[in-house]
C-alpha positions as CSV (number, residue, x, y, z in Angstrom):
1,M,-30.9,-44.4,-12.3
2,N,-33.7,-41.8,-12.3
3,Y,-32.2,-39.0,-14.3
4,R,-35.0,-36.5,-13.5
5,F,-34.2,-36.8,-9.7
6,V,-30.5,-36.5,-10.4
7,V,-30.8,-33.4,-12.6
8,L,-33.2,-31.7,-10.1
9,G,-30.8,-32.4,-7.3
10,V,-27.8,-31.0,-9.1
11,L,-29.9,-27.9,-10.1
12,L,-30.8,-27.3,-6.4
13,V,-27.2,-27.6,-5.3
14,A,-26.1,-25.1,-8.0
15,I,-28.8,-22.7,-7.0
16,G,-27.8,-23.0,-3.3
17,A,-24.2,-22.4,-4.1
18,L,-25.1,-19.3,-6.2
19,V,-27.3,-17.8,-3.5
20,F,-24.6,-18.5,-0.8
21,T,-22.0,-16.8,-3.0
22,Y,-24.2,-13.8,-3.9
23,P,-26.7,-13.4,-0.9
24,G,-28.0,-10.2,-2.5
25,I,-29.8,-12.4,-5.0
26,L,-32.1,-13.7,-2.3
27,S,-33.1,-10.5,-0.7
28,S,-31.8,-7.0,0.1
29,S,-31.6,-5.5,3.6
30,S,-32.3,-1.8,4.4
31,P,-29.6,0.1,6.3
32,T,-30.0,0.1,10.1
33,Y,-27.8,3.2,10.4
34,D,-27.1,6.0,7.9
35,H,-25.3,9.0,9.1
36,T,-23.2,11.8,7.6
37,V,-20.8,13.9,9.6
38,L,-18.4,16.8,8.8
39,I,-15.3,17.0,10.9
40,R,-12.6,19.7,11.0
41,I,-9.0,18.8,11.6
42,E,-6.5,21.4,12.7
43,P,-3.0,21.4,11.1
44,G,-0.8,18.6,12.4
45,N,-3.6,17.2,14.5
46,Y,-6.1,14.3,14.3
47,S,-9.8,13.6,14.7
48,Y,-12.0,10.5,14.6
49,V,-15.5,9.1,14.2
50,Q,-16.6,6.3,16.4
51,T,-19.3,3.7,15.7
52,T,-20.4,0.3,17.1
53,L,-20.5,-2.7,14.8
54,D,-22.2,-6.0,15.8
55,P,-21.3,-9.4,14.3
56,Q,-22.7,-9.9,10.8
57,Q,-23.2,-6.2,10.4
58,T,-21.3,-4.5,7.5
59,L,-20.1,-0.9,7.7
60,Q,-19.8,1.0,4.5
61,A,-18.0,4.3,4.7
62,T,-17.3,7.1,2.2
63,I,-14.7,9.7,2.9
64,S,-14.1,13.0,1.2
65,S,-11.5,15.6,2.4
66,S,-10.7,19.1,1.3
67,P,-8.6,21.1,0.5
68,E,-6.0,18.4,1.1
69,S,-5.9,14.7,1.6
70,V,-5.6,13.0,5.0
71,D,-4.1,9.8,6.4
72,F,-6.9,7.4,7.4
73,F,-6.7,4.6,9.9
74,L,-9.4,2.1,10.8
75,M,-9.0,0.7,14.3
76,N,-11.0,-1.2,16.9
77,S,-11.2,-0.2,20.5
78,G,-8.0,-2.0,21.5
79,N,-6.0,-0.6,18.6
80,F,-7.2,2.9,19.4
81,S,-6.5,2.7,23.1
82,A,-2.9,1.5,22.4
83,W,-2.4,4.2,19.8
84,T,-3.6,7.1,22.0
85,S,-1.6,5.9,25.0
86,R,1.7,5.7,23.1
87,G,1.2,8.8,21.0
88,N,3.0,7.1,18.0
89,P,1.8,6.3,14.5
90,P,-0.6,3.3,14.7
91,S,1.1,0.0,14.1
92,E,-1.9,-2.3,14.3
93,V,-4.8,-1.2,12.0
94,Y,-7.2,-2.8,9.6
95,P,-6.2,-3.2,6.0
96,Q,-8.8,-0.7,4.9
97,S,-6.6,2.0,6.3
98,R,-5.0,4.3,3.7
99,F,-2.4,7.1,3.5
100,D,-3.1,10.2,1.4
101,A,-6.8,9.5,1.2
102,Q,-9.0,12.2,-0.3
103,N,-11.9,10.4,-2.0
104,Y,-12.1,6.9,-0.6
105,S,-14.7,4.3,0.1
106,F,-14.4,1.0,2.0
107,A,-16.4,-1.7,3.8
108,V,-15.8,-3.9,6.9
109,T,-17.8,-6.6,8.5
110,G,-18.1,-7.2,12.2
111,T,-16.8,-10.5,13.7
112,G,-17.0,-12.1,17.1
113,A,-18.5,-9.9,19.9
114,P,-19.8,-6.3,19.3
115,D,-17.0,-3.8,19.2
116,E,-16.3,-0.1,18.8
117,Y,-14.7,1.0,15.6
118,F,-12.7,4.2,15.2
119,L,-12.2,6.0,11.9
120,V,-9.1,8.1,12.6
121,F,-8.0,11.0,10.4
122,T,-4.7,12.7,10.7
123,S,-3.9,16.0,9.0
124,R,-1.1,16.1,6.4
125,S,-1.1,19.9,6.3
126,L,1.0,22.0,8.7
127,N,-0.5,25.4,7.9
128,M,-4.2,24.9,7.1
129,S,-7.3,23.1,8.5
130,T,-8.8,20.1,6.6
131,N,-12.4,19.3,6.4
132,V,-13.5,15.7,6.1
133,L,-17.0,14.6,5.1
134,V,-17.8,11.1,6.3
135,R,-20.8,9.0,5.5
136,L,-21.4,5.8,7.5
137,V,-24.0,3.2,6.5
138,I,-24.5,0.0,8.5
139,N,-26.3,-2.9,7.0
140,Q,-27.6,-5.9,8.9
141,A,-26.8,-9.3,7.3
142,V,-29.9,-11.4,6.4
143,P,-29.9,-14.7,8.3
144,E,-31.9,-16.4,5.5
145,A,-29.0,-15.7,3.1
146,T,-27.0,-18.5,4.8
147,V,-29.8,-20.8,6.0
148,I,-31.8,-21.1,2.7
149,P,-28.7,-22.0,0.5
150,L,-27.7,-24.7,3.0
151,I,-31.3,-26.2,2.9
152,L,-31.2,-26.1,-1.0
153,V,-27.8,-27.9,-1.0
154,I,-28.9,-30.6,1.4
155,L,-32.2,-31.2,-0.5
156,G,-30.4,-31.3,-3.8
157,V,-27.8,-33.9,-2.6
158,A,-30.7,-36.0,-1.1
159,L,-32.6,-35.9,-4.4
160,A,-29.5,-36.8,-6.4
161,L,-28.8,-39.8,-4.2
162,I,-32.4,-41.0,-4.4
163,G,-32.3,-40.6,-8.2
164,A,-29.0,-42.6,-8.4
165,T,-30.4,-45.6,-6.4
166,R,-34.1,-45.6,-7.2
167,R,-33.8,-47.5,-10.5
168,K,-31.9,-50.4,-8.9
169,K,-34.6,-50.8,-6.2
170,V,-37.4,-50.8,-8.8
171,V,-35.6,-53.6,-10.8
172,E,-35.2,-55.7,-7.7
173,V,-38.8,-55.4,-6.7
174,T,-40.0,-56.1,-10.2
175,A,-37.9,-59.3,-10.4
176,Q,-39.2,-60.5,-7.0
177,T,-42.8,-59.8,-8.2
178,E,-42.3,-61.8,-11.4
179,E,-40.9,-64.8,-9.5
180,S,-43.9,-64.8,-7.2
181,Q,-46.3,-64.7,-10.1
182,E,-44.5,-67.6,-11.8
183,G,-44.6,-69.7,-8.7
184,G,-48.3,-69.0,-8.2
185,F,-50.1,-68.4,-4.9
186,L,-49.5,-71.9,-3.7
187,G,-45.8,-71.5,-4.3
188,L,-45.6,-69.3,-1.2
189,F,-46.6,-72.4,0.8
190,G,-44.3,-74.9,-0.8
191,G,-46.7,-76.0,-3.7
192,T,-46.2,-75.6,-7.4
193,G,-49.7,-74.4,-8.2
194,A,-50.0,-77.1,-10.9
195,E,-50.8,-80.2,-8.8
196,D,-53.8,-82.5,-9.9
197,S,-56.4,-82.6,-7.1
198,S,-58.3,-85.7,-8.4
199,A,-58.3,-89.0,-6.3
200,K,-55.8,-91.7,-7.1
201,C,-55.5,-95.4,-6.4
202,R,-53.5,-96.1,-3.3
203,Y,-52.0,-99.2,-5.0
204,C,-51.3,-98.4,-8.6
205,G,-51.8,-94.6,-8.7
206,A,-54.5,-94.7,-11.4
207,N,-57.1,-91.9,-11.4
208,L,-60.3,-92.8,-9.6
209,E,-63.8,-91.5,-10.2
210,D,-65.6,-89.7,-7.4
211,D,-66.8,-92.1,-4.7
212,S,-65.3,-95.1,-6.5
213,A,-64.9,-98.1,-4.2
214,F,-62.7,-100.2,-6.5
215,C,-59.8,-99.1,-8.8
216,P,-60.8,-99.5,-12.4
217,S,-57.3,-100.5,-13.3
218,C,-56.1,-103.0,-10.6
219,K,-59.6,-103.8,-9.2
220,M,-58.3,-103.3,-5.6
221,S,-60.7,-102.0,-3.0
222,Q,-60.1,-98.4,-1.9
223,R,-62.0,-98.8,1.4
């Protein structure tokens, strides 16, 4: 096992997971929309602020009312249409909605197709008007915040796997190389690399001198 590859792979996976969990570490995006509006609500009435939110966009809103608090409801276009047609208190709203809100902040992220979002404020007072100051900030999500962590995780897993298997392959190759060296070059062709290349007598097998016509041992002719 190559521990350096494994440690580097685990480190990349950890960094990728950290950046995916906290995308602000990678980069920060400037607001694409920043608007403040002051609305006046008559006693027993309601008013709203409308904005469009695309997928992967995040709306951050800050609400401040005076002299009294208001009931706040966050709706999409379908919720708002159903509510205005029935004239009843809204039954389907986002969880960011809040009763008796006076100084309140929340965030919501768009999903699916682009949609209209309605910030609806209803007066809690029956004898005086209520002023509501609303600041809306829309931030665009950074695509790299999800792509780069994924690349880091994939690269880290690949390095860890290479590190875990690399030592075994090196040992196998080394063993094969040593066997080849022990067998010699002729061993690849069936030889042992240690054969005596001198001439021998065809009858008794004794060693012969170069160009010898007779065996010095058995005296037999070699012609």
